[in-house]
N, C-alpha and C positions, 0 to 999 in steps of 0.2 A: 450545531455549527457556530452559532453566535458565541456560546461559552468557550469553544475552542479558540476562536479568533480573539476574544477578549483576554483569555489567559495568555496567549502569545504576545498580544499588545502590551499587557502589563509587565510581562517578563522582560521584554525588550526595553520598555520604559525604565524599569529599575536599573538595568545595566547601563543604559545611555546616561541617565541622571547621575550615576556614580562615577562615570568616566571623565577624566580631565585630559582631553586631547592636547597635542602640541599647539603652541600659539598660532602657527601658520594655518592650522586646520580650523581653529576657532575664528580667525579672521576671514577665512574663505567662507565658512558657514554663515557668519554674520553678514558678509558682503552679499552672498547669494540670497539670503532672506530679504535683505534690503532691496536688492534688484527685483525680487519678486513682488515688492510692494506696488509695482506698476511702472516706475520710471524707465526701467530697462526695456519694457515692451513698447513704451511710447517712443523711445529713441529708435528702436528697431523699426517701428512704423514710419517714423520720419525719414530714416535712411531708405526704406522701401519707396516712399513717395519721391524722394530726391533722386535715387539712383536705380530704381527697380525696373527700368525698361518699360516697354509699351503696356505690359500687363499690371503695372504698379497700382493702379486704382482698384482693379479687381482684387488683387492680393490684399491690399489694405482693407478693403470692404469685407473680404472673407475673414481676415484675422480679427477685425473689429466686431463682426457679428459673433464669431466663436467666443471671443473674450467677453463680450456683453452678455451673451446667453449664459456663459459660465458664471458670471457674477450673480445674475438673477437666480440661477439654479442653486448655487451654494448658499445664498441667503435664505432661500426657501427650505432647503434640506437641513441647514443648521438649526433653524427654528423647529422643524418637525422632529428632528432626532434629539436635540437637547443634550448631546453627549459632552461631558466635561472634558476639559483639556488636561493633558498629562501634568502641566505645570501647576494646575489647580489641585491635583491629587497628591503629588509628591514633590519635595524640593529638588532643585537642580544644583549640582555642585558648582558650576562656573557661570552659567548663563542667567542674567537678570533681566533679559528682554521681556517686556510686557506684551501680552497677546492683544491683537486688534479687537477681539470680541471674546465672549465667554464660551462659545461653543466650538467643538472640535471636528465634527463630522459633517461633510467632507472637507478636505483642505482646499480652501479657496485659492491659495497661492499655487498649489499644484494644478488645479483646474485651469487657471488662466495661463500659467507657464506653458503647459502642454497644448492648450488651445491655440495660443499664438505661435509657439515654436513649430508645431506640426503644420499649421496653416502656411507659415512661411517656408517650411522645408519642402512642402509639396511643390511650391512654385520655384524654389531655388535649391535644388538638390545638392549643389556643391556646398551650400552653407548648412546643410542638415546636421553634420557632426557637431558643429559649434552650437547651433540652436538647441539640439537635443541635450548636449552637455550642460548648457545653461539651465534648461528646464529641469533636468535631473538634479542639478546642484541645488536649485530652489527647493525641489521636493525633499531631497535628503536633509537640507538645512532645517526644515520644519520638524523633522524627527529629532535631529541632533540637539536642537535648541529647546526641546521640550514643549513645542507648540502643538504637536499632533502625534497621534499613534500611527504605526505603520499602515494599518488598514485605512485610516483617513487619507493618507497620502496616496496609497494605491488606488483607492476609489476615485480620488480627485484627478489623478493622472489619467486613468482610463476614461473618465468623463470628459476631460479636456481633449484627448485624442478623438473621441467620438464626436464631440462638438466641432472640431476642426474638419473632419471628413463630412459631417452633415452640412456645414457651412459651404464647403466646396460643392457639394451636391446641389444645394439650393441655388447658388449664385453662378455656377459655371454652365 
């Protein structure tokens, strides 16, 4: 199974690294990945605290716990797996962004994006489409920019969702 996943990851990596998308798409992916650096989720948390209604403190606590647990989890898993990033394996046609660390699995951006987005979406279902669009954009950007393999992003996204629901279970 591991060889099957690795072969698919490398095949997609080669196609993505050779593709030069339109400029608007490049800007979207760069913006999404920068949003996933953390500032977007801090802004979302501040908005929740300012305008989130009577449950705002619980929601902020749930999202903070999910994101914090995600950071700890991805730091541990990256060191344990030691998987090299796609940008360290093959050159990228247009992206020159430098990775935040040397390891690829799992995607920390995807974990935190989905941990926060799902935590907030549970409390504010009307905002769920926007929140999930932001999280999916962050996750997709990590593949498009050569920072992660598809399996890194899928694993990170799943872990983020699980952390969000676990945080809700613990705190509510």
